[in-house]
N, C-alpha and C positions, 0 to 999 in steps of 0.2 A: 437923389438917386437914380442910378436910368433905371432902366429893365433892358434882362436882360437879354441879347438880341437874339430875335427866330433864326434857324436854319431852313437855309431851305432845300425842300427835299429833291435831289433829282429823278429823274422816272429812269425806272431802271431799263437798264438795253435789252438788247439780245447780248453780248458780253455778256454783261455780270450771269447773264442765265449758265451759257456755256461757261464761264469759269467754274460753275456746280462739277466738280468728278460725281461724270454719269451713272459709276451704282448707286448713284448716292439721291442721284439729281431727276423727282418728284415737285417741283414746280410746277409755273403757271406763273406769264404779265400778264398782269388787269387793269385796265388805267393806269397799265405805269408800275407799277406795282408787284412784288413780285410775293408769290404767297405762292404755300404751301401745302399739298393735297394731302387727302387723306389714301389709306389703302385700301382697299373694292373689299363693299363686306360680302359677302354670305348667300346678304340675295341681294348684290349685283350680281353672286359669279351666278347663279338658280338664270338664274332671268338670263341672259347671257348662254347658259348653254342650252335653254328654253326655243331659241331666235337661232340657235343654227339649228338645231333638228328641228325646226318649222321651215326652216330652209332649205336645206336639205334637196329635198326633191329638186329644186332649181336651181340647180349648177347645171355650167354648162358643157359638159361631157361633151361628145356627139352622138346623135343619137335620144339624148334627157329629150323628153318635154315637159313644154310649162303651161300645165292645165290656168284652169280659171277658178277658184272659190267656188266650189257648191255646181263644178261645172258636173258633168259625164267625167 
């Protein structure tokens, strides 16, 4: 009896990714495979908010100042 033939999986392409409807496309291509991303957690949102708040002083509006940490 012969062993079943192994199927050769082709690497995922950008066209494969873009074929997923945009409203449900939470995927990325990693090492040629399509991987669904996990939803961001509450902790992620909290860190993102704190990062945004800490960077608000460094916006590039006219007249905005950028100071070194610990400087006066």
